[in-house]
N, C-alpha and C positions, 0 to 999 in steps of 0.2 A: 504493500500500500504506500502510495506517495502522498505528498502534502496536499495535492489537489483532491485526491480521493478522500483524504481525511476531512477536508473542508466540506465536501458534499455529504459525508456521513453526519457531520455536525449540523448542517442545514436541514437534513432530513430529520434528525433527532429533534431539532427546534420545532418543527411542524408537528411531529408525532407526540412530543411531550405535553403539548397543550391538552388534547382530549384525554390522554392517559392520566395526566395530573388531575383533570376534572373528575374522571371516573374514580381515581384512588383517593381524592381529597387531599392531594399534595401539590405544592407549588412547582410549576414547570421549571424555574431556574434551579431548584434543588435537584430535580430529576436529571437535568442536563449536567450538573456537576458530578452526580453519581455516574452518568454515562462516560464523562471524561475520565474519571478515576478508573473505570473498568477498561477503557481503551488504553490508558497509560500502562496498565499491567500486562497488556498483550504484546508479545515479542514482535509480531509483524507490523505493529503500528509504529510509525516513525515519531521521533521526538519533534515537538513543535519548533519550527525554525522561523520565529518572528522576532526581530530586534525588539528588546524591551521598551526602547524609547518610542516605538511606533504603536504600542498597544493602546495607550490612552488616546492619541490623536485619531486612530482608526475607529475605535469602538465608542468612546465616550460622547463625541458631538452628536451623532444621531440619536443615541439613547437619551441624552439630556433634552434634546429638542422635542422628541416624542413625548417625554414626561411633562414638559412645560405646556404642550398643547392641551393637556387635560386640566389645566388650572388657569389662573388669571392673575394679573398684577394686583387687582383689588384684593384677591384672596391672600396673596403674600403680604400685602400691606396690613390687612386685618389681623394676620397672625404673626406679625413681625416680632413681637416680644417672645413668644414661645420658640420661634425659629432661631432667634439670636441666642436664647438660653441653651438650645441644643446644638445648633450648627456652629456656633462660635465658642461660647463659654465651655460647653461640655467637651469639645474637641481639645481645647487648651488643657482642661483639667485631666482628661484621659491621657494626653501626651505626657504631662508632667508625672502622673502617677506611674505609668508604664515605664517611663525613663528611669525613675527612681528605683523601682523594683528590679528592672533589668540590670541597671548599673551595680546594684548590690549583689545580685545572685550569679551573674555571669562573670567569671574571673577575667580581669583585664579589659572589660568593655569600656571604652572611653565614654564620657558623658555625652559628647556630641553624637556619637553613633547610637547611644541609647535613646536620645531625643528623636533621631531619625526613625528608629523602630517605633517609638511611641506615636509619632505623627502618621506613619503609614498604616498602623492598625487602629487609629482613633476613629476614622469616619465610617459609620454604617453606610452600606452601599445603597444609592438611590434606586437602582434598578431592582435589586432584590426586595427592598422595602415596598416599592410601588407594586411589583408583580404579586408578592405574597399578600399584601393587604387587600389588593383588589379582588383576589380569588376567594378570600375568606369572608367577604361580606361584612367587613368591620364598619363601625360608625364612621360617617363621613368626616367628623372632626378629627378622628385618629388618623385617617388616611391623609388628610390635608397636612397635619403636622409632620407625619412621617415623610411625605413627599417633600415638604419644605426643608426639613432637616437633611434629607438625603441629597437634595439638589445643591444646597449651599455649604454643607460641611466639607465637601471636597475642596472648596476654595480655600478655607482656612488650613486644612491638613496639608495640602500640596505646597502652600507657601512655607509652612513650618518645616516640612520635609526638605525643601530646597535650601532653606537657611541652615538646617542642621547638617545636611550633606556638605554644603560649602565650608562650614566650620570644621568638619571632620577631615575634609580633603586638604584644606589650607593650613589647618592648625590654629586659626585665629577666629575670634568671634567678637562682634560688637553689638550689644543690645540696641543701641540707637540706630545702628545700620540695619539691623533686622527689622526694627519697627518702621524705618523709612522704606525698606523694601516692600513690606506688607502694604503700606499706604500707597506707594507708587504703583504696585501691582494692581490694586483695586481701581485706582484712578484711570490707569491705562485701559484696563478691561472695560470699565464703564464707557469710556470715550469710544473705543473700538466697537463695542456692542451696540451703542446707540447709532453710531455712524453707519455701520453695516445694516442695522435694522431699517434706518431711514432710506438708505440707498436701495435695499432690496424691495422695500415697499414701493418706491417710485418705479423701479425696473419692472415689477409685476404689472403695474398699470400700463407700461409700454408694451409688454409682451402680449397681454390680453388672452392668449390661448391657455386653456386649463392645463394641457400637457406640459407646456413650457414653464408655467408658473409652479407646478408641482416639482418639476425637475430642478428649478431654482431653489426651492425650499430644501432639497437634499444637499445642494452645494453650499448654501449659506452657513450652516453650522460648522462645516469644516473650515470655510474661509475665516469665520469669526475666531475659531480656536487657534488656527495657525498664525493669523496676523497678530493676535494678542500675544501669543508666545514669542513671536519674532521681536516684538517691541517690549519684551520683558514684563508683560502683564499676565494676568490670570486667564488662561484660555477657557477654563470652566465658567468663570464669572461672565466672561464676554459672551459665551454661547447662551447663557441664561438671560442676559440682558437683551440680546438680539431676538431670542425666541419670545420673550415677554412683550417686546415692542411689536413684533409682527402679529402676535395673538391679539394685541389691543387695537392696532391701527390698520392691519392689512386684511380685515374681514369685511367683505362686501355682502350685505344681506341678500342681494339679488343674484350673486354669483353662485348659483346652486350647484352646477356641475363641478366647479373647482372644489367646493367644500366637500361634496360627497366623495369625489374621486380622491381628494387629498386625505380625507379621513381613512378611507380604505388603504391607500398607499402607505400611510404612516403606521397603520396597524400591522401591515405586512413587514415593514422595515423593523418595527419594534420587536416583533416576534422572532424574526430571523437573527437580528444582531444580538438580542438578549440571549438566545440559545447558543450562538457561537461563543459569546463572551463567557458564559458560565461553563460551557464545555471546555474552553481553554483553561479555566481555573483547575478543573480536574486533571487535564492533560499535563499541566505544569507541575503536578505533584512529584514527578520524577526528579525535578531539580532539588526539592526539599529532601527527598529520600536519599539522593546521592550525597548530600552534605552531611547526613547523620551516620554514615558508614562507621560502625565500630563504636559509636557514642550514643546509642539509642537511649540508654537510661537517663543520663544527665540532661540531654537535650529535650527529651519528652517532659522531664520535670520542669525545666525552664519554660517550655511552651505552656504547660498546664498552669504554672504560676501566673504568666502573663494573661492567659485566658481568664483566670479567676479575677485578676485586677480589672480587665476590660468589662466583664459582666457585672462585677460588684460596684464599680465606680458609676456605671450607668444607673443602677438601681438607687444607689445612695444620692445621686444627683437628681433623679426624677422625683423622688418623694418630696423634698422641700421645694423643688421648682414647681411641681404641680400645685402644692399647697399655696405658694406665693401667687401663682397665676389665678387660682380660685379667689383669693382675697381681693385681687384687683379686677376680677371678672365683671363685677357689677357696673363698672364705669365703661366697659367695652363689651356689651352683651352679644355682639356679633363675633367676638373672638372665639375660636374653636379650641377647646382644651379638654383633656381627659376629665370626665365628670364623676368617676368613681375609682375606688382602689382596683377594681377588676380591669378597667381600661388602662390604668397606669401599669399594671403588671403585664398586660399584653404589649403595651408600648415598650416596656423594658425588654421583653423577650424578642422583640422585633429588630433589635440592633445587630443585624447580620452584616458581616464584611464581605467584600467581593472584588469587582474588577479593578477599582482604583488601588486597593491594597496590593493585589497581585502585581500590577504594573510597576508600582513604586518599589516593591521589594526586588523585583528582577532588574530594575534600572539602577540599583546601587552600583557605583563605579567599582572596578576591580582594583584600582590603584589610587594612591593619594598624589599630591603634587610633588612629593619628595621621591616618588618612585616605589615606595613601600606598598605592600598589599593593604587594601582597605581593612581597617581593624574589625575582626570578627564578622566578616561578611557572611560566611556560611551559617554561623549561629543566628544572625539576624534573619536571614532568609528562611531558615527552618522554623524559627519561632513565629514569624509572620504567617507562614503557611499553616502552622498549628492553630493560630487564632482564626484564620479564614475558614479552615475546615470545621473547626469546632462550632463556630457561630453559624456558619452557613448550613452545614449538614445537620448538626444536632439540633440547633434552634429551629432551622427551617422545617425539619421533619416533625418536630414536636409542637410547633406553633399551632397547627390546625387542632390538635388534641387539646391544647391549652385553651384555645378560643372556645371550643365546644364545652369544655369542662367549666369554664367561668361564665358561660352564657352571654358572651359579649356579641351583640348583633347590631346591625345598622338600624337606624331609626327610620324605618320604611314609611311610617305615618307622616313624619315631617317632610320626607321627599315627595310623597303623594300630595300633601297639602300645597307644597310649593309648585308642583307640577300643575295642579288644578288652578292655582292663582295665575300661572303663566298662560294656561289654556283660556281662561276668562279674558285676560288682557289681550291675547292674540285675537280672539273672536271680536272683542269690542273695537280693536284697532281696525279689523277688516270692515266692521259695520260703519265706523267713522269714515273710512275711505269710500265706502259705497254711497254714503250721504253726500260726500264732496262731489262724487261723479254725478249723482242725481241733480245736484245744484247747477251743473253746467251742461248736462245732457238730459234730454227728455226721454226717459225710459218707459216702455210700456209697463203697465201694472204687473202683468204676468212675469215679465223679466225681472222687475224689481223684487218681487216676492221670491222668485227663484234664487236671486243673488243673496237675499237676506237669509234664506235657508242655507245656502252654501257658506255664508259667514258663520252661522251657528255650527255647521258641520266641521269647520276648521277646528273649533275648540273641542267638539265632541270626540274627534279622532285623536286628539292629544290626550284628553282626559274624559273617558266615557261617563264618569260620575257627574259631569256637567249636564248631561242630557236631562236628568230628572228635574233639575232646577230651572232649566231654560227652554224646556220643550215647547212651551206656549209661544215662543218667538219663532218657531220653525213653521214655514208655510210650504205645503207641497204643491209645486207647479212644474210644468214641463217647460223646457227651453225651446224658444222659437228660432233663435238665431245662434247657432253653435259658435261661430267665430266671435261674436260680440260677447257671449258668455265667457269664453276663454280669456278674452282680453281683460274684461272687468275682474274676473276671478284672479287673474295674474296680478293685477294691481292690489287687490285685497290681500293676497298672500304676501305680497311685497311689504305692505304695511304691517302685517302680522310679524313677519321676520324682523323688520326694523324694531318693533316693540320688544320682542323677545331678546334680540341681540343687545338692545340697550340695557336690559336687566342684568346682563353679564358683568357690567361695571358697577352695579349698585352694591353698597355695603351689605354683607351677609348673604349675597346671592351665591348659590352653589353652581360653579361653572359646568360641572358634569350634568346636572339636571337641565340647565339652560341648553347645553349642546344636544342633549337627548330630545328636548322639545323642538329645537331647531331642525334636527334631522327628520322629525315627523313632518314639519312644514316643507322641508326640501323634497322629501319623497312625494308628498302631496302635490308639489309643484310640477313634478315630472309626469304625473298621471294625466 
């Protein structure tokens, strides 16, 4: 088997793991990791030959972009406080704690190398968190926080990692210099992300064609990541900013084909790239196994100690952080936080490591500036893989059981209520547009009643519960002029789409519910 055949096996596994995971009640990313481990143990399967410095640029941009499409800037802003507590503060705390323990238990491990280890195992994986949380039917508030944490913690961790690696390689460290690097990295990323988002939005208007526009959305995340990295900024943050900008400003309510095709396209990309990414995690296991030759006992003990620190620090941080967020929740009632100890436990156990940790571990340089070997590189790689496997496989396989055991479920009534509200708003927007048309055009009574019924049906198709309350407004009439009906109906659906899309930017609005309602309208528009 060659490298190309191995890639096709991973792609096939990515497709098959989704229905298999649904049937078994297990997350597809975890199944793909197990598949990678099995493949790594087979003699005829080649070692993965991908330069470590290409893993993040190849896999992370499309995964981040796909994840951001499911949320909105308004939702990030509403949950800024819990996201900062988890994505920034918790990453710092985990890095410090892991560095302290590793420096103490691994003989001769320099502090800078220990900090690098702490930084690369600190961030939970955004892809794993999103995929697992989505499949388990968790409350939307938990999914929102896990997504926000996963998307932004890589920014903090990667900057800390680069600072620590630079200190270990050069032998010098400046706290002020590190702080300045962090600030400049964020500023550059924001500038690049906004500039590319604005430019891509303008270019989409020029292209016009749905196929070309969707093709551009695949190129933009890579361009944003690479350009920011070339300018010494954070590629991850740049991709997030670009994606959030396009989600906010590059959505035309009447561009039905682009939206439907783009949604399907990015679902496919997300599934395939996620599968390949987690398959590679399992395949890279051989690197860790090779480093532990003859030293299994002590290296497993070190890895177990660091796993314990990572898991325990997350729990000890979440308990007071959740309590603090609840105390301040009354002033921001649209902020989504865990509302019970059961949800806090689920959130704690969802901190799985993944793609970023693997890439950063493998990207540790072999030598320092003096020409000497990088201190304890093999030990760091083994411990990192121990943390990744323990959190991803053990936590990933046991999380569905834990969720069922604790009885944590999504608030379906709240989602249905919001969906019904959007259905009513969409129907009313269509009726208002019909009245505007009647004020400038003389419509036959039969046609007017037919269109009024169609306006009502727009809402009923979104939320059937609406029918019982508003059935008196429906009037059954036949259409006399089909072309005229379609034209007027198209304008009504356009008004409904504008109204629903406007709700996406409102405080407390759930972007996934809005997108689901919008897809109902889009499908209706194609009939």
